[in-house]
C-alpha positions as CSV (number, residue, x, y, z in Angstrom):
1,M,-34.4,3.4,0.0
2,E,-35.5,1.7,-3.2
3,S,-38.7,3.8,-3.5
4,W,-36.7,7.0,-3.0
5,L,-34.2,6.0,-5.7
6,K,-37.0,5.1,-8.1
7,R,-38.6,8.5,-7.6
8,S,-35.2,10.0,-8.4
9,G,-34.9,8.2,-11.7
10,A,-32.8,5.1,-10.9
11,S,-33.6,2.1,-13.1
12,G,-33.2,-1.7,-12.6
13,L,-34.0,-1.8,-8.9
14,D,-36.9,-4.2,-9.3
15,D,-34.5,-6.9,-10.5
16,F,-32.5,-7.0,-7.3
17,E,-32.8,-7.4,-3.5
18,L,-30.5,-6.7,-0.5
19,V,-29.5,-9.9,1.2
20,D,-27.1,-10.8,4.1
21,F,-24.9,-13.5,2.6
22,S,-23.0,-15.9,5.0
23,D,-19.6,-15.5,3.3
24,T,-19.6,-11.8,2.2
25,G,-22.1,-10.1,4.4
26,R,-24.7,-7.7,3.0
27,G,-24.8,-7.7,-0.7
28,I,-27.2,-7.7,-3.8
29,R,-28.9,-10.7,-5.2
30,T,-30.4,-10.8,-8.7
31,L,-34.0,-11.9,-9.2
32,R,-33.6,-12.6,-12.9
33,R,-31.1,-13.8,-15.5
34,F,-28.5,-11.4,-17.0
35,E,-26.0,-11.8,-19.8
36,E,-22.4,-10.6,-19.4
37,G,-22.1,-7.0,-20.4
38,E,-25.8,-6.2,-20.1
39,E,-26.5,-2.9,-18.3
40,I,-28.4,-3.9,-15.2
41,L,-28.6,-0.8,-12.9
42,T,-28.4,3.0,-13.2
43,I,-28.2,5.6,-10.5
44,P,-28.8,9.3,-11.3
45,H,-26.4,12.0,-10.3
46,S,-28.9,13.8,-8.0
47,V,-28.7,11.0,-5.4
48,L,-25.0,10.5,-5.3
49,W,-22.9,11.5,-2.3
50,T,-20.2,13.9,-3.7
51,V,-18.2,16.8,-2.4
52,K,-20.1,19.1,-4.7
53,H,-23.4,18.0,-3.2
54,A,-22.2,18.5,0.3
55,Y,-21.2,22.1,-0.5
56,A,-24.4,22.7,-2.3
57,D,-26.5,21.7,0.8
58,P,-28.2,24.9,2.0
59,V,-27.5,24.0,5.7
60,L,-24.2,22.2,5.6
61,G,-22.6,24.0,2.7
62,P,-22.0,27.4,4.4
63,A,-20.3,25.6,7.4
64,L,-18.0,23.7,5.1
65,L,-17.1,26.8,3.2
66,S,-16.0,28.4,6.5
67,A,-13.4,25.7,7.3
68,Q,-10.0,26.9,6.3
69,P,-8.1,25.3,4.8
70,P,-10.8,23.3,3.1
71,L,-11.5,19.8,4.3
72,S,-10.1,16.8,2.4
73,V,-12.5,14.9,0.1
74,D,-12.8,12.0,2.7
75,D,-13.4,14.4,5.6
76,T,-16.0,16.3,3.6
77,L,-17.9,13.1,2.7
78,A,-17.6,11.6,6.2
79,T,-18.9,14.9,7.7
80,Y,-21.8,14.9,5.1
81,I,-22.8,11.3,6.1
82,L,-22.7,12.1,9.9
83,F,-24.6,15.4,9.3
84,V,-27.4,13.6,7.4
85,R,-27.5,10.9,10.0
86,S,-27.9,13.4,12.8
87,R,-30.8,15.3,11.2
88,R,-34.4,14.4,12.2
89,S,-36.0,15.8,9.1
90,G,-35.4,17.2,5.6
91,Y,-33.1,14.4,4.4
92,D,-35.5,11.4,4.2
93,G,-34.0,10.0,1.1
94,L,-30.3,10.2,2.1
95,R,-31.2,9.0,5.6
96,S,-32.8,5.9,4.2
97,H,-29.5,5.1,2.6
98,V,-27.6,5.7,5.8
99,A,-30.1,3.4,7.6
100,V,-29.0,0.4,5.6
101,L,-25.2,1.0,6.0
102,P,-23.4,-1.5,8.3
103,D,-23.4,-0.6,12.0
104,S,-19.7,-1.5,12.2
105,Y,-16.7,-2.3,10.1
106,T,-13.8,-4.8,10.1
107,S,-11.1,-2.5,8.7
108,S,-7.7,-3.0,10.2
109,I,-8.1,0.3,12.3
110,F,-10.6,-1.7,14.4
111,F,-8.2,-4.6,15.0
112,T,-7.2,-5.3,18.6
113,E,-3.5,-5.3,19.4
114,A,-3.4,-9.1,19.4
115,E,-5.2,-9.3,16.0
116,L,-2.9,-6.7,14.5
117,D,0.2,-8.5,15.9
118,V,-0.6,-11.5,13.7
119,C,0.6,-9.4,10.7
120,A,3.6,-7.8,12.5
121,G,6.3,-6.9,10.0
122,T,3.8,-6.2,7.2
123,S,3.1,-2.9,5.5
124,L,-0.5,-3.3,6.9
125,Y,0.8,-3.3,10.4
126,T,2.9,-0.2,10.0
127,I,0.3,1.8,8.0
128,T,-2.5,0.8,10.4
129,K,-0.4,2.0,13.4
130,H,0.2,5.3,11.7
131,L,-3.4,5.6,10.5
132,V,-4.9,5.2,13.9
133,H,-2.6,7.9,15.2
134,Q,-3.4,10.2,12.2
135,I,-7.1,9.7,12.6
136,E,-6.9,11.0,16.2
137,I,-5.0,14.1,15.0
138,D,-7.4,14.7,12.1
139,Y,-10.4,14.4,14.3
140,K,-9.1,17.0,16.8
141,E,-8.4,19.4,13.9
142,L,-11.9,18.8,12.5
143,V,-13.4,19.6,15.9
144,V,-11.4,22.9,16.1
145,R,-11.9,23.9,12.5
146,L,-15.6,22.9,12.0
147,F,-17.5,21.2,14.8
148,R,-16.8,23.6,17.5
149,Q,-17.4,26.6,15.3
150,H,-20.8,25.3,14.3
151,H,-21.8,23.4,17.4
152,E,-25.6,23.8,16.6
153,L,-25.1,21.7,13.4
154,F,-22.7,19.2,14.9
155,P,-24.0,18.0,18.3
156,R,-21.1,16.6,20.2
157,D,-22.8,13.3,21.0
158,K,-23.3,12.5,17.3
159,F,-19.9,13.6,16.1
160,T,-17.6,11.6,18.4
161,I,-14.3,10.1,17.3
162,D,-16.0,6.8,17.0
163,D,-18.7,8.3,14.8
164,Y,-15.9,9.9,12.7
165,K,-14.1,6.5,12.3
166,W,-17.3,4.8,11.3
167,A,-18.0,7.5,8.7
168,L,-14.4,7.4,7.3
169,C,-14.7,3.6,6.9
170,T,-18.0,4.1,5.2
171,V,-16.2,6.3,2.7
172,W,-13.2,4.1,2.3
173,S,-15.1,0.9,1.8
174,R,-18.1,2.1,-0.3
175,A,-16.8,5.0,-2.4
176,M,-16.1,4.7,-6.1
177,D,-13.3,6.5,-7.8
178,F,-13.2,7.6,-11.4
179,K,-10.9,9.6,-13.7
180,L,-12.5,12.5,-15.6
181,H,-11.4,13.5,-19.1
182,N,-9.3,16.4,-17.7
183,G,-7.3,13.9,-15.5
184,D,-9.0,14.9,-12.2
185,S,-10.1,12.2,-9.8
186,F,-13.7,12.1,-8.8
187,R,-14.9,10.2,-5.7
188,L,-18.6,9.4,-5.0
189,L,-20.8,7.1,-2.9
190,T,-23.8,5.5,-4.7
191,P,-26.9,4.4,-2.8
192,F,-27.8,0.8,-3.4
193,A,-24.9,0.1,-5.8
194,D,-22.5,0.6,-2.9
195,M,-23.8,-2.7,-1.5
196,L,-22.2,-4.6,-4.4
197,N,-19.3,-6.8,-3.2
198,H,-16.0,-7.4,-4.8
199,S,-14.9,-10.4,-6.9
200,I,-11.8,-10.9,-8.9
201,E,-13.8,-13.2,-11.2
202,V,-15.7,-10.4,-12.9
203,G,-14.4,-7.7,-15.1
204,Q,-14.6,-3.9,-14.8
205,C,-18.3,-3.3,-14.8
206,H,-19.1,0.1,-13.3
207,S,-18.8,3.4,-15.0
208,Y,-19.6,7.1,-14.6
209,D,-20.8,9.4,-17.3
210,P,-19.6,13.0,-16.5
211,M,-22.0,14.4,-19.1
212,S,-25.2,13.0,-17.5
213,G,-23.7,12.4,-14.1
214,K,-25.2,8.9,-14.2
215,L,-23.5,5.9,-12.7
216,S,-24.1,2.6,-14.5
217,I,-23.5,-1.1,-13.5
218,S,-23.2,-3.8,-16.1
219,A,-23.2,-7.6,-15.5
220,G,-19.5,-8.6,-15.0
221,K,-20.5,-12.1,-15.9
222,K,-23.6,-14.2,-16.7
223,Y,-26.0,-14.3,-13.8
224,E,-28.8,-16.7,-12.9
225,P,-31.8,-15.8,-10.6
226,G,-30.6,-16.1,-7.0
227,D,-26.9,-15.3,-7.8
228,Q,-25.0,-12.6,-5.9
229,V,-24.0,-9.7,-8.2
230,F,-20.4,-8.5,-7.9
231,I,-18.2,-5.7,-9.2
232,N,-14.5,-5.6,-9.4
233,Y,-12.7,-3.1,-7.2
234,G,-9.6,-3.5,-9.3
235,P,-6.2,-5.3,-8.7
236,V,-6.2,-4.6,-5.0
237,P,-3.7,-6.6,-2.7
238,N,-4.9,-8.0,0.6
239,N,-3.1,-5.4,2.7
240,R,-5.2,-2.7,1.1
241,L,-8.4,-4.7,1.1
242,S,-8.1,-5.3,4.8
243,R,-7.2,-1.6,5.5
244,L,-10.0,0.0,3.4
245,Y,-12.6,-2.6,2.9
246,G,-12.3,-5.0,5.9
247,F,-11.9,-8.3,4.1
248,V,-9.2,-10.3,2.2
249,V,-9.1,-12.7,-0.7
250,P,-7.3,-15.9,0.2
251,G,-4.5,-16.6,-2.3
252,N,-5.0,-13.1,-3.8
253,P,-3.0,-12.9,-7.1
254,N,-2.7,-9.2,-6.6
255,D,-0.8,-9.4,-3.3
256,S,2.2,-6.9,-3.1
257,Y,4.8,-5.4,-0.8
258,D,5.6,-1.7,-1.0
259,L,9.4,-1.4,-0.9
260,V,10.7,2.0,0.3
261,L,14.1,3.0,-1.0
262,A,15.6,6.1,0.6
263,T,18.9,8.0,0.6
264,H,19.9,10.7,3.1
265,P,20.6,14.1,1.6
266,M,23.9,14.1,3.4
267,A,25.1,10.9,1.7
268,P,28.2,11.3,-0.5
269,F,27.5,12.6,-4.0
270,F,23.8,13.0,-3.3
271,E,23.2,15.8,-5.7
272,Q,24.8,14.0,-8.7
273,K,22.9,10.8,-7.8
274,H,19.6,12.7,-7.4
275,K,19.9,14.0,-10.9
276,L,20.3,10.4,-12.2
277,W,17.3,9.2,-10.2
278,K,15.2,12.0,-11.7
279,S,16.3,11.0,-15.2
280,A,15.1,7.4,-14.4
281,G,11.7,8.6,-13.2
282,L,12.6,8.1,-9.6
283,D,13.4,10.2,-6.5
284,S,15.7,10.0,-3.6
285,T,12.9,8.4,-1.7
286,S,10.9,6.0,-3.9
287,T,8.2,3.5,-3.0
288,I,8.1,0.6,-5.5
289,S,5.5,-2.2,-5.4
290,L,6.8,-5.7,-5.5
291,T,4.2,-8.1,-6.9
292,L,3.8,-11.8,-7.6
293,T,4.0,-11.1,-11.3
294,E,6.9,-8.6,-11.1
295,P,8.8,-9.4,-7.9
296,L,11.8,-7.4,-8.8
297,P,10.8,-4.4,-10.9
298,S,13.6,-2.8,-13.0
299,S,13.1,0.4,-11.1
300,V,14.4,-1.2,-7.9
301,L,17.7,-2.1,-9.6
302,R,17.9,1.3,-11.3
303,Y,17.6,3.0,-7.9
304,L,20.2,0.8,-6.2
305,R,22.7,0.9,-9.0
306,I,22.7,4.7,-8.8
307,Q,22.7,4.7,-5.0
308,R,25.8,2.4,-4.9
309,L,27.9,4.3,-7.4
310,D,31.4,5.1,-6.1
311,E,33.3,8.2,-7.1
312,S,35.1,6.7,-10.1
313,D,32.0,5.0,-11.4
314,L,29.9,8.2,-10.9
315,A,32.4,10.2,-12.9
316,D,32.2,7.6,-15.7
317,V,28.4,7.4,-15.6
318,T,27.9,11.2,-15.8
319,L,29.8,11.2,-19.0
320,R,27.2,9.0,-20.6
321,H,23.7,9.9,-21.5
322,Q,21.8,10.0,-18.2
323,N,18.8,8.0,-19.2
324,E,21.0,5.2,-20.6
325,A,23.1,5.2,-17.4
326,A,20.0,5.0,-15.2
327,L,18.5,2.2,-17.2
328,E,21.5,-0.1,-17.8
329,K,23.8,-2.1,-15.5
330,I,26.8,-0.1,-14.5
331,N,29.4,-2.9,-14.2
332,D,29.6,-6.3,-12.6
333,L,31.0,-5.0,-9.3
334,N,28.2,-2.6,-8.9
335,E,25.7,-5.2,-9.8
336,V,27.1,-7.7,-7.2
337,E,27.0,-5.0,-4.6
338,V,23.4,-4.1,-5.4
339,L,22.1,-7.7,-5.5
340,K,23.9,-8.7,-2.3
341,F,22.5,-5.7,-0.6
342,L,19.0,-6.6,-1.9
343,V,19.2,-10.2,-0.8
344,E,20.4,-9.2,2.7
345,S,17.8,-6.4,3.0
346,I,14.8,-8.7,1.9
347,S,16.1,-11.3,4.4
348,S,16.1,-8.8,7.1
349,I,12.6,-7.7,6.3
350,L,11.4,-11.2,6.3
351,D,13.1,-11.8,9.7
352,G,10.9,-9.0,11.0
353,F,7.6,-10.8,10.4
354,G,6.0,-12.0,13.6
355,T,5.2,-15.5,12.2
356,N,6.9,-17.0,9.2
357,L,5.2,-18.2,6.1
358,E,5.3,-22.0,6.8
359,K,3.9,-21.5,10.3
360,L,1.0,-19.3,9.0
361,E,0.2,-21.9,6.3
362,E,0.0,-24.6,9.0
363,Q,-2.1,-22.4,11.3
364,L,-4.6,-21.5,8.5
365,A,-4.8,-25.2,7.4
366,E,-5.6,-26.2,11.0
367,R,-8.2,-23.4,11.4
368,F,-6.2,-21.8,14.2
369,Y,-7.9,-18.5,13.3
370,T,-11.6,-18.0,13.1
371,P,-12.4,-18.0,9.4
372,A,-13.1,-14.4,8.1
373,G,-12.2,-13.0,11.5
374,N,-9.7,-10.2,12.0
375,A,-6.8,-12.4,13.0
376,W,-7.5,-14.7,10.0
377,S,-7.5,-11.6,7.7
378,A,-4.2,-10.4,9.2
379,A,-2.7,-13.9,8.7
380,H,-3.6,-13.8,5.0
381,V,-2.0,-10.4,4.6
382,S,1.2,-11.6,6.1
383,L,1.1,-14.7,4.1
384,G,0.7,-12.7,0.9
385,E,3.5,-10.2,1.6
386,Q,5.9,-12.9,2.6
387,R,5.3,-14.8,-0.6
388,V,6.1,-11.7,-2.6
389,L,9.2,-11.0,-0.6
390,R,10.5,-14.5,-0.9
391,L,10.0,-14.4,-4.7
392,T,11.9,-11.1,-4.8
393,R,14.8,-12.6,-2.8
394,K,14.9,-15.6,-5.0
395,T,14.9,-13.5,-8.2
396,A,17.8,-11.3,-6.7
397,K,19.7,-14.5,-5.7
398,D,19.3,-16.0,-9.2
399,L,20.6,-12.8,-10.8
400,L,23.5,-12.6,-8.4
401,E,24.5,-16.2,-9.1
402,A,24.4,-15.5,-12.8
403,V,26.8,-12.5,-12.4
404,E,29.1,-14.5,-10.1
405,N,29.2,-17.5,-12.5
406,R,30.0,-15.3,-15.4
407,N,33.0,-14.1,-13.5
408,G,33.8,-17.5,-11.9
409,N,37.2,-17.7,-13.6
410,N,38.1,-14.1,-13.0
411,K,40.1,-14.2,-9.7
412,A,40.7,-10.4,-9.8
413,F,37.0,-9.9,-9.8
414,L,36.3,-12.3,-7.0
415,S,39.0,-10.9,-4.8
416,T,37.5,-7.4,-5.1
417,T,34.1,-8.4,-4.0
418,D,34.9,-8.4,-0.3
419,Q,33.1,-5.9,1.8
420,C,34.3,-2.9,3.9
421,A,34.3,-4.1,7.5
422,L,32.4,-1.0,8.6
423,C,29.9,0.1,6.0
424,N,29.7,-3.3,4.0
425,K,30.4,-1.5,0.7
426,F,32.0,-3.4,-2.1
427,S,34.9,-1.7,-3.9
428,T,37.7,-2.3,-6.4
429,Q,40.1,-0.3,-4.1
430,L,39.7,-1.9,-0.7
431,M,42.6,-1.2,1.7
432,R,43.6,-3.8,4.4
433,C,44.4,-3.2,8.0
434,G,48.2,-2.7,8.2
435,R,48.5,-4.7,11.4
436,C,46.5,-7.9,11.0
437,N,46.2,-7.8,7.2
438,G,42.6,-9.1,7.7
439,A,40.0,-6.4,7.9
440,M,39.3,-4.5,4.8
441,Y,38.1,-0.9,4.3
442,C,36.8,1.3,1.5
443,G,38.7,4.3,2.9
444,R,40.6,5.8,5.8
445,A,37.5,7.2,7.4
446,C,35.9,3.8,7.8
447,Q,39.1,2.3,9.1
448,V,39.4,5.0,11.8
449,A,35.7,4.7,12.8
450,H,36.0,0.9,13.1
451,Y,39.2,0.8,15.0
452,R,37.7,0.8,18.5
453,E,35.6,-2.3,17.6
454,H,38.4,-3.9,15.6
455,K,41.5,-3.4,17.8
456,A,41.0,-6.4,20.2
457,I,40.6,-8.8,17.3
458,C,43.4,-7.0,15.4
459,R,45.9,-7.5,18.4
460,A,44.9,-11.2,18.8
461,I,45.5,-11.9,15.1
462,T,48.8,-10.0,15.1
463,A,50.0,-11.8,18.2
464,N,49.0,-15.2,16.7
465,N,50.8,-14.4,13.5
466,S,53.9,-13.4,15.4
467,S,54.0,-16.6,17.4
468,R,53.7,-18.6,14.3
469,K,56.7,-16.8,12.8
470,G,58.7,-17.4,16.0
């Protein structure tokens, strides 16, 4: 591969060698010293794997153009890789790159059920389950739209679903993404440079020049001869590292949990609330990342404040400037309701994890999982997400305690923070059951809907109260 790249105009290759490292797998080792920031490697545009190059191929291009609708970027690149791998001649340079790619990957889509169960309850678990199913659907569509239509180009035994999954993981784990000046995203695979492994200890050190089409790698730190050279993939959490790249970083400071907030369109006052969400830069279904540095983003509180508005508060809020209403606390009752809901919801999410944080820490310390194995990676993903969620819950609890302490001497406030027995909504206008005077409801509809469940308790309380009076 190196000789082909040199003939194509790549520079810096003589200073490096491919090595299989015990901790990171295949990577690049430097043969000389480099200072931080020094340009160490350049790869010309002509040898990059891009969608444009795939369509420009005289054999593959016409077949790709025939597929309607057009293939996605990832499917195009995956097909391009498999096509080159299947050819016996005419693609010697590109095939030399394919030859040094890993034979298999450790992305979460290859986890066994038992390995994936280690991270049950995490976003990785849910996304991986969905992804495995979606890959099967996408492959079947690819067969119908492309492979079967041009069977002479895509021999069935070289374009199986296992081949497709391997090619997809090649794209996910080795592609680089760049933003062009016009705002468009640009994805490419770079021979040799795609062997550089990730480290959070180096800065951003790879760049693409759209004018020359050249990809450049700089030294992200000072290197001595024999050191492994790294690039930084960005602030990627372990759940994404495992899904796309097949590895994790223990104690990853970029760990996160994607919290999905959703409201059904049939919910009361949905249209009015939808306008408020829009004014706050949100939507009726919003996915917000919780992180170790920002466990409770203001956007979560904005969303829930609007979602929990009752009729009287909604009328008051709509009279104000919408942006202001969306950004600021509505009132203490609304804030208590939001924070209590958040604490209970996060607790429920945490209860859904297969193994709690303390147990995972104990198992990892005792080397219960094979280091760097799939189950070990799944354990670190679960550990990271639980740490984020616990920090979110603590932050919400602290905010709730502050609001309640501020109103500690306000008996009227405290008496109105009871919940509706059916929907758990807090309200300033709760109505009590007329028989037992115990259960409280935010309206007649909830009281009627809850009566079948409540009536036995209601009769018992009523009878007990009568006997006391007697």
